[in-house]
Each structure stands twice: as structure tokens, then as C-alpha cells.
VEXVEX-31888 format. One record per residue (C-alpha): residue number from 1; residue in one letter; y, x, z. Coordinates in nm, 4 decimals, decimal comma. Layout:
REM VEXVEX-31888
NUM_a_Y_X_Z
...
This chain:
REM VEXVEX-31888
1_m_10,2035_0,8858_1,2990
2_s_10,2777_0,5521_1,1398
3_g_10,6488_0,5101_1,0797
4_d_10,7533_0,8604_1,1865
5_t_10,7468_1,1831_0,9942
6_d_10,4967_1,4266_1,1380
7_p_10,6692_1,7219_1,3056
8_d_10,3678_1,9440_1,2247
9_p_10,2275_1,8752_0,8774
10_t_9,9755_2,1592_0,9199
11_a_9,8156_1,9703_1,2077
12_t_9,7981_1,6614_0,9882
13_v_9,6327_1,8582_0,7075
14_d_9,3780_1,9956_0,9557
15_r_9,3092_1,6506_1,0990
16_l_9,2626_1,4894_0,7584
17_m_9,0487_1,7808_0,6338
18_e_8,8175_1,7222_0,9278
19_r_8,7993_1,3493_0,8630
20_l_8,7462_1,3928_0,4878
21_s_8,5049_1,6876_0,5070
22_g_8,1993_1,4771_0,4221
23_f_8,3743_1,3249_0,1225
24_v_8,4924_1,6658_0,0023
25_q_8,1435_1,8104_0,0354
26_g_7,9905_1,5064_-0,1332
27_i_8,2053_1,5403_-0,4444
28_g_8,1545_1,9171_-0,4564
29_m_8,5205_2,0136_-0,4213
30_s_8,6186_2,3413_-0,2611
31_g_8,7861_2,3292_0,0771
32_a_9,0882_2,5143_-0,0567
33_d_9,1392_2,2629_-0,3372
34_a_9,0965_1,9711_-0,0970
35_r_9,3432_2,1229_0,1510
36_n_9,5973_2,1693_-0,1291
37_i_9,5613_1,8073_-0,2395
38_i_9,5902_1,6781_0,1170
39_a_9,9072_1,8830_0,1718
40_r_10,0563_1,7397_-0,1483
41_v_9,9612_1,3854_-0,0463
42_i_10,1330_1,4319_0,2909
43_a_10,4437_1,5714_0,1194
44_s_10,4559_1,2682_-0,1106
45_g_10,4467_1,0216_0,1789
46_p_10,5256_1,1920_0,5082
47_s_10,5726_0,8678_0,6987
48_a_10,2409_0,7128_0,5878
49_g_9,9606_0,6606_0,8359
50_d_9,6352_0,8543_0,8293
51_g_9,4433_0,5715_0,6633
52_d_9,6872_0,5492_0,3743
53_l_9,6994_0,9270_0,3390
54_m_9,3204_0,9534_0,3320
55_a_9,2889_0,6805_0,0702
56_k_9,5474_0,8498_-0,1494
57_a_9,3860_1,1916_-0,0977
58_r_9,0437_1,0562_-0,1994
59_t_9,1946_0,9085_-0,5154
60_w_9,3768_1,2304_-0,6044
61_m_9,0591_1,4330_-0,5417
62_l_8,8577_1,2126_-0,7747
63_i_9,1292_1,2374_-1,0394
64_a_9,1317_1,6171_-1,0033
65_l_8,7573_1,6251_-1,0709
66_g_8,7897_1,4047_-1,3781
């Protein structure tokens, strides 16, 4: 995914939700809220790699809880 836009952003959301599920559960965020944030993160940087997207999603999730 690095360098190219993902042709299926839904698959990316699903993949990142799976990888971040422990984090989401640990901070007590609902799955729906986490999925929404991940989708917004992907939209803001569609060519970013999974690692960058996950880091940004974690940050946005923590901000949302604040």
C-alpha cells in the first residue's frame, strides 16, 4: 500500500480495525467510533502506509476521548 492509493478503502479499514482492536478495546472506544476514525484517517492520507495510518488513528482516537 505504500505509495499507491488503495483501490478498496473498506478493505483497509477492516485490516486496520483488526490490527488496532486491542488498542480500541483497551481505551474503551466503541468499534463504530473507531471504524469512523480509521476511515477518516485513510481519507486524509490515502497513500500512507499501514504503520503511518495506525499511528495517526491511535492519536486521533486518544484525542477523541479527551
